[in-house]
Every structure is written in C-alpha cells, then in structure tokens.
C-alpha atoms as one frame of an Amber mdcrd trajectory, in Angstrom:
protein
  -7.490  -2.308   4.039  -7.923  -3.614   0.498  -9.611  -1.807  -2.397 -11.171
  -3.848  -5.179 -13.257  -3.169  -8.275 -16.531  -5.106  -8.032 -16.382  -6.357
 -11.627 -12.961  -7.981 -11.334 -13.201 -11.731 -11.990 -12.361 -14.277  -9.343
  -9.332 -16.480  -9.886  -9.814 -19.817 -11.599  -7.857 -23.075 -11.708  -6.884
 -24.420 -15.189  -7.852 -28.024 -15.954  -4.243 -29.194 -16.361  -3.511 -28.186
 -12.767  -4.765 -31.550 -11.497  -2.047 -33.390 -13.426   0.715 -31.730 -11.415
   2.261 -32.889  -8.187   1.004 -31.295  -4.955   4.201 -29.226  -4.738   3.817
 -28.011  -8.324   0.145 -27.217  -7.764   1.049 -25.079  -4.774   3.654 -23.215
  -6.841   1.240 -22.603  -9.719  -1.490 -21.319  -7.394   0.982 -19.002  -5.709
   2.592 -17.621  -8.864   0.553 -18.190 -12.013  -2.806 -17.337 -10.445  -1.431
 -14.387  -8.490  -3.074 -11.023  -9.170  -1.178  -8.158  -7.478  -4.003  -5.621
  -7.543  -6.330  -8.111  -5.822  -3.875  -8.704  -2.975  -2.503  -5.196  -2.443
  -3.116  -3.801   1.043  -3.082  -0.219   2.276  -2.045   0.877   5.761  -4.369
   3.517   7.174  -2.834   6.413   9.126  -3.230   6.402  12.885  -6.526   7.544
  14.333  -6.151  10.527  16.654  -8.183   9.485  19.658  -7.645  12.756  21.517
  -8.428  15.041  18.594 -11.194  17.529  19.352 -12.833  16.981  15.951 -11.349
  13.826  14.374 -14.283  13.403  11.993 -13.291  16.632  10.253  -9.696  15.525
   9.622  -9.281  14.466   6.008  -6.765  11.713   5.348  -5.163  10.341   2.194
  -3.873   6.885   1.396  -2.692   5.500  -1.916  -0.026   4.038  -4.113   1.362
   4.520  -7.613  -1.999   4.431  -9.380  -4.570   5.171  -6.680  -5.370   7.845
  -4.107  -8.276   7.718  -1.673  -9.618  10.503   0.550 -11.404   9.623   3.767
 -12.156  10.752   7.306 -12.479   8.868  10.548 -15.860   8.771  12.253 -15.408
   8.758  16.044 -16.796   5.727  17.875 -19.862   6.293  20.069 -19.145   7.343
  23.627 -19.275   4.362  25.953 -21.337   4.706  29.094 -20.749   3.011  32.439
 -24.476   2.937  33.129 -25.623  -0.532  34.091 -22.080  -1.792  34.656 -21.302
  -3.121  38.112 -17.821  -2.288  39.357 -16.624  -4.039  42.503 -15.235  -2.016
  45.364 -11.774  -3.369  44.633 -11.785  -1.882  41.117  -9.831   1.244  40.397
 -11.926   4.417  40.323 -10.118   5.394  37.105 -11.412   2.330  35.250 -13.037
   3.126  31.925 -14.772   0.998  29.298 -12.714  -0.209  26.329 -12.469   2.070
  23.315 -14.354   1.055  20.189 -12.745   1.223  16.792 -13.674   4.212  14.616
 -15.344   3.855  11.237 -14.191   5.556   8.067 -16.110   7.730   5.632 -14.755
   7.585   2.083 -15.003  10.912   0.266 -13.612   9.891  -3.106 -11.344   7.414
  -4.854  -9.230   8.366  -7.866  -7.525   5.696  -9.957  -5.812   5.289 -13.293
  -7.754   3.395 -15.948  -4.951   0.848 -16.145  -5.485   0.113 -12.432  -8.945
  -1.193 -13.356  -7.589  -3.067 -16.380  -4.847  -4.699 -14.307  -7.550  -6.484
 -12.301  -8.523  -8.310 -15.479  -4.978  -8.725 -16.812  -2.384  -9.022 -14.000
   0.567  -8.624 -16.384  -0.353  -4.974 -16.896   1.466  -2.700 -14.469  -0.507
   0.422 -13.521   1.212   3.705 -14.325   1.788   6.742 -12.122  -1.293   8.746
 -11.198  -0.778  12.517 -11.577   2.596  11.873 -13.216   3.026  15.539 -14.268
   2.386  16.814 -10.756   4.866  14.374  -9.248   7.454  15.282 -11.877   7.144
  19.010 -11.157   7.363  18.427  -7.406  10.466  16.282  -7.841  12.114  18.881
 -10.075  11.444  21.641  -7.538  12.694  19.602  -4.590  15.881  18.513  -6.362
  16.965  21.733  -8.050  15.781  24.259  -5.473  16.068  22.414  -2.174  18.489
  19.528  -2.769  15.993  16.841  -1.702  16.590  13.829  -3.915  14.567  11.191
  -2.100  11.338  11.306  -0.132   8.326   9.145   0.553   5.887   9.855  -2.277
   3.094   7.985  -0.479   3.290   9.945   2.768   0.162  11.921   3.629   1.771
  15.384   3.302   2.929  14.564  -0.232  -0.371  12.961  -1.272  -2.265  15.974
   0.068  -0.049  18.370  -1.884  -0.347  16.379  -5.120  -4.147  16.401  -4.868
  -4.253  20.167  -4.384  -2.172  20.947  -7.480  -3.410  21.737 -10.963  -2.284
  19.883 -14.088  -1.297  23.048 -15.958   2.437  23.205 -16.616   2.269  26.960
 -16.044   1.463  26.487 -12.361   4.218  27.985 -10.241   5.189  25.485  -7.542
   8.575  27.035  -6.836   7.160  28.218  -3.515   6.255  25.007  -1.752   4.123
  25.154   1.406   6.409  25.579   4.411   4.795  22.661   6.202   5.412  20.300
   3.272   8.975  21.481   2.728   9.782  21.148   6.427   8.387  17.633   6.469
  10.377  16.522   3.416  13.594  18.123   4.626  13.175  16.491   8.015  12.582
  13.076   6.485  14.751  13.319   3.378  16.453  10.034   2.450  13.903   8.245
   4.624  10.960   6.049   3.814   8.436   6.303   6.602   6.887   2.847   6.403
   8.213  -0.678   6.029   6.217  -0.940   2.822   7.775   2.123   1.196  11.282
   1.057   2.245  10.820  -2.445   0.857   9.259  -1.152  -2.358  12.258   1.120
  -2.889  14.717  -1.742  -2.319  12.872  -4.045  -4.732  12.747  -1.402  -7.441
  16.469  -0.760  -6.941  17.081  -4.480  -7.492  14.893  -4.477 -10.656  12.225
  -6.590  -8.953   8.535  -5.812  -9.420   7.527  -4.293  -6.075   4.053  -5.782
  -6.493   5.606  -9.127  -5.565   5.410  -8.030  -1.930   1.777  -9.130  -1.727
   2.508 -12.575  -3.159   4.533 -13.873  -0.254   3.259 -14.327   3.327   6.706
 -13.579   4.769   6.800 -10.248   2.905   3.270  -9.344   4.048   4.240 -10.200
   7.616   7.261  -7.930   7.367   5.204  -5.026   5.984   2.587  -5.104   8.734
   5.222  -5.745  11.399   3.421  -8.777  12.766   6.331 -10.313  14.644   8.547
 -10.708  11.583  12.218 -11.240  12.438  13.339 -10.618   8.847  15.177  -7.510
   7.673  14.564  -5.698   4.384  17.615  -7.477   2.943  16.266 -10.869   4.046
  12.882 -10.233   2.445  14.465  -8.978  -0.766  16.731 -12.009  -1.026  13.911
 -14.478  -0.341  11.685 -12.831  -2.962  14.492 -12.959  -5.522  15.193 -16.623
  -4.772  11.500 -17.551  -4.936  10.981 -15.698  -8.223  13.997 -17.450  -9.763
  12.703 -20.829  -8.572   9.343 -20.067 -10.183  11.000 -18.934 -13.415  12.702
 -22.321 -13.768   9.528 -24.254 -12.950   7.459 -22.112 -15.305   9.877 -22.943
 -18.137   9.337 -26.646 -17.513   5.544 -26.226 -17.431   5.591 -24.307 -20.709
   7.412 -27.194 -22.368   5.044 -29.735 -20.818   1.841 -27.805 -21.543   2.039
 -25.844 -24.769  -1.105 -23.966 -23.772   0.660 -21.874 -21.105
C-alpha cells in the first residue's frame, strides 16, 4: 500500500525538458522529478484467515517517520447457494476466498514527513526517536542485542505503547518482545529492511529503493533474480551516472 497526503502537489515537467534528447528526458524524469515519499510502498502483514476474530487483531506498519495502526475486516462468507456443481466435482469444493478490507485506526507521522512531499530533498527524521534510543540502549547493554528489525510489528507495537518520559523504566522488556528479538537478532525480516540496511551501510539514501523498478521488484519478490548485492551495485551505478549527467545539465541550464 501507499500512503499520501492529499495536499501534496503532483509532479511537473520543466519547460527546458523538451530540448533534451529522449534518453536525457527519461533520465531527468526518473531522477530529477523523483519524490521518494510519493513512491514509498508499505508491505502489510499477512492476514490470518483461520483466526477466530481477525477483525479484533490490531496491526502496525510503518517506516522511519510514520506508523499506522489498522485491523483487517474479514471478507463476507461466501455461499454455495445458486451454484451448480456437476457430479464430477469434488464434494470438498469451496468458493474462492475474497480479500479482506482494512480499517485504519490512526496514522502518526513526523511533520517533516508532510514537508518532504513538497520538498523531496528533505529527509524525514526518526519518529519517537527517544523511545527507539532507550530500547536500543536496553537491548545492547542488558541483553547483547546489537541489531534487530526496527520496523517489525513486535517492535512497532512496543514503541507505540511507551511513554516519552525519560524516567520510564524499560529495563524489564516484555518477555514476548525480548524472545522475538533474541530469536531474530542480526536478522532483517523482510527484503525491504535488509536492502535498506545495506544501502545505509554503503552511505546510499535508502529512499532510492522506490526510484528503480528493479529494486521495487526485488522488494516485493515478484520474480526478481537479483541479490541484495546486485541491487545495491545497480543503484550505486545508476546514481553515479545521474550525478555526471546532472552536472552537465547544470552547466547547460543555469536554472537547475
């Protein structure tokens, strides 16, 4: 899913774009007009079809500057009434399952997340930075957990439940959260989180993931044959190619 602020402006094409070659126009549209916050996608957690009360299960999804709370609404029960089944059909046949809907409870964002939709160069800062810092300190110095997936649902749920007061004692972490982190320490549970970590380690803006179709394909696992290293290298090469072209355009068009 994508989350957008209704007042964000749509992209526009500068007048000098028509004077460029088709190849240069494609590069400018891909890079110069790219707005990370407009392209960012969020992977929803799996829907529990067999849950006895799935509509009551609260889920969290988010990133560095945004956290959303929602629940799944079960699809209506399908009936076989009026459906003719031939005698050769299996007696265990059942109608196809419909997709559930989602009910959004709330959405919390940083102000700079909204501003970044107007000015793409602004990088949103960490939401609940103090809470994350205290959790990290506790995990490192009391439990020896140096790396974990900050965007996993157990972590997001814990961050939401904490208070901002620095006097809050979080030395006793919930057993369920601690067990989860210890079980998955040094792991990133999704392709997105793993790739983001690799890009940040290579000093590359992780928001570049949403610029490139090959990176998007890797994240959603839609038949991509690339590895994390392949995606990282291709992003680095493409960004360097754009840096050189952008320098030439700046000299040609002083307005850039």
